[in-house]
N, C-alpha and C positions, 0 to 999 in steps of 0.2 A: 392902195388903202393906206392910212396913216399908221404909224407905229408909236407905242408908248414905252417910254423909258428906254430906248436903246435900239439895238439892231432886230430886224425881223427874222424869224424862222419859218420857213416855208415847208409845209407838210404836204407830201404828194400821196395821192390814193394810188396804191399798187395796182388797182384794177382799172385804172383810168389814166389817160394822157393829160387830162385836165388838171389843173392846179385846184385843189379843194379847200385847204384850211392854211391860214397864214396866221402865226402867233409870235408875238414879241418875247423877248426874253423875260420881261415882267410878268406877261401872262402865264408863261410857264411855272414861274416860281409861285405865283398865286394859285395855280391848279395843284402844284405839288404841296403847297401849305394846307389847301383845302382838303386834299387827300389824308395828309398827316393829321389834321383836326378830326376828320371823320373816323380815322382809325382809332384816335384817342377815345372819342366818344363811344365807339363800338366796345373798346376794351374796358371802358368804365362802366358800361352797361352790363357786360359780362360779370365783371367783379362785383357790381351791386346785387346781380341775380344770383351769383354763387354765395355771396354773403347772406342773402335773404333766405336761401335754400338751407344754409347752415343753422341760421337762427331758428327757422321753421322745424328742422330735425332736432335741434336741441330742446325747444319747447315741446315738441312731441314726445321726446324721450323723457323729460321731466314729468310730463302728466302721465305717461305710461307708468313710470316709477311710482308716482304717487298713487295711481290706481292700483298698482300691484301691491303696494303696501296696505292699501285699504282693504283689497280683496284677497290678500294673501291666504291660501288654504289654511285653516287650523283643524285640529284633530276633532271630529265629532266624539260624542260620548255614548256609552252604553252601560246602563246600571240597573240594579234589582231595586224597583220601587218598593215592593212588598210581597208578602206570601199570604194567601188565604188558606187556612187549614180547614178542610171540610170533615175529614175523618182521618184518624191515624190508629192503627191498632199493631202491637207487637205481644206475640204470645208463642208459646212452645206448641209445636205441632203434634197433633194426635198420632200416636204409635212411633215406631223407629223405622229407620232405613239402614242400608248397609254401612251409610256414614255415620250412624248413630242418631241421637236425638236432634231435631232440627228447630230452628226458631223462625217463625213466619211474620212477615212485615206486610201490612196493608196501608198504602197512603193515597188519599184523594185530596188534591190541592190545586190551586190556581196561583201562577207566577204572573206578577205585573213587572214587565221590562220597561225601562224608560230610555228612550233614545232622544239625544238632544243635539241640535245642530248649531254651532256657534259661528258659522260662517255667513257672510253677506249674499251667498248664493246657495240654491237648492242642492242637496247631496241625495245620492241613491245608496240605500242599504241592500246587500245581498242577502241571502238566506242566512238566518241566525241559527247556529247549532247550539243547543243547551243540553248539558249532561249534568246529571246529579249522582253523587257516590256517597257511601258511608265507608269510612275507613279503607278508601281506595277500591272499594266494591261498587261496581256498577249497580244503580238503582232504576234508572230510567233515562231516556233521551228523547228529545223532541225538536221540532223544526219550526221556526216562524217564517213565514213567506217573505219575499222582498217587498220593500217599500221605499217611498220617496219622502223626503222630508224638507219643507220650504225654508228659506233663509230665517235664521233666528227661531226656528220652529223646535217644538218638542212634542213628544207623543208618548202615551203610556199604552202598551199592548198586553191584554191578558191571555195567557196561555196555559191549558191544563197540564198538569203534571201528575201522574199517577204511578203507584207501585202495586201491582196486583198479586198479593200473596206469594211474594218472593221468599225463597228459603234460604236460610244462612245455617251453615253447619260447624259443629265443633267450636273452637275458639271464637269465630266470629259470630256464631249465634249466642253464644254466652255473653260476649260484650255487649251485643244489641240489647239483651234482656236486662243486663246491668245498668246501661245508660238508660233505659226506659224508667226502670225503676228508681233511679237517682234523679228522674225528672230532668234530664240533661242529655239530649240526644243530638249529637253534632252531625251535621251533613254538609257536603260541599257542592257548589253550584258553578259550573264553568260555561261561559258563553263566548262563542267566537263568530265574527262576520267580518266581511270586508265592505268598505264604504268608498264609493267613487265621487271625487270632487273634480269639478271642471271649472277653470276660470280661463277666460279668453282663448278657449279652445285647447288649453293645455289641461290634460287629464292628470289626476294624481289619485292613486289607490292607497288607502290606508286600511291596515288590518288591525281590527280591534279585539281584545281579549279581556274578559270580565271574570275575576275569581271572587267568589263570595263564600265566606265561611259563616255558616247559619247554625244557631243552636235554638233547638225546639224544646219548650217546656211539654213533655209527653203528658203528663197528668192534666195539665190545664189546657192542653191543645192550643198552644199559642207560641209565637215566636219571641224568644227571649233576647237574641241579638242577631244582628245582621250586618257583618262587615265586609265591604266589597272594594276591591281595587281594579281599577281599569287601565291597562297599557295599551299603547298604540305604536305602530311601527309602519313606515312607508314600504311599499312593494315596489 
C-alpha cells in the first residue's frame, strides 16, 4: 500500500496475527486534528447550551419578578358602611335593686360591614368578630360567617346588632341617661378578622382590625357621625 507524506505506521490487532491497519504519519495527524476539531465543536455546543440556559433562567426570573410586583399581596379592607337604627330606648328601670337605681338600654339595629379586596387574586375572609361597647362596657357581640371575595371585588354584608334591656348601675347608668338627654350617645364598634391571600402558591395571612367611634342622636334616632380606622398586620 502506498503512503502519503512520509513513513508508514503499521498498527496490529492484538487479537490477530494478521496486519490490519496501516497509517502514514500524515494520516495520524489528520485524525488527531479531526478529534481536536470535534472536541472544540462539542465544547462550543456545551457553552452555547449553558449560555442559552442562563439566558432562559434570567428571562424567567425577570418575568417572575414582574408578575410578583403586579400580583404582590395588598392588605384587604374592612370598614363600617353604615348603621340602620330600628329602635333605641334609654330609661330608668322601675323599682330599685341592691345596687340602687338602674338605667335600661334597648337597641335594635343593623350594621352594614364593607369588605374590599384590592388584590388581583381572590382572598378568603375568616369569621368576623364584632363587639360594641359604651364607655368600655360591653353591649353586644356578634359573628359574621367566613366568605370569599373575588379580585378587585367588594361586598356589603348586613348583620343585626341588638341590646336587649341591658341594665347600667350607678355612675354608668347616670352617664347613659345624661348622654341620651343631650342627644349625643357615643358607642364604639370593634371588628376583627383574618384574611388569607395566596399568590403563586405562597400563602399570606393578614389580620384586620376595625375601630369605629359612632355618635348616635338619641332623640332623632339617627347616626350623627361614624369615624373608622382599619389597621392591618401580617401574621
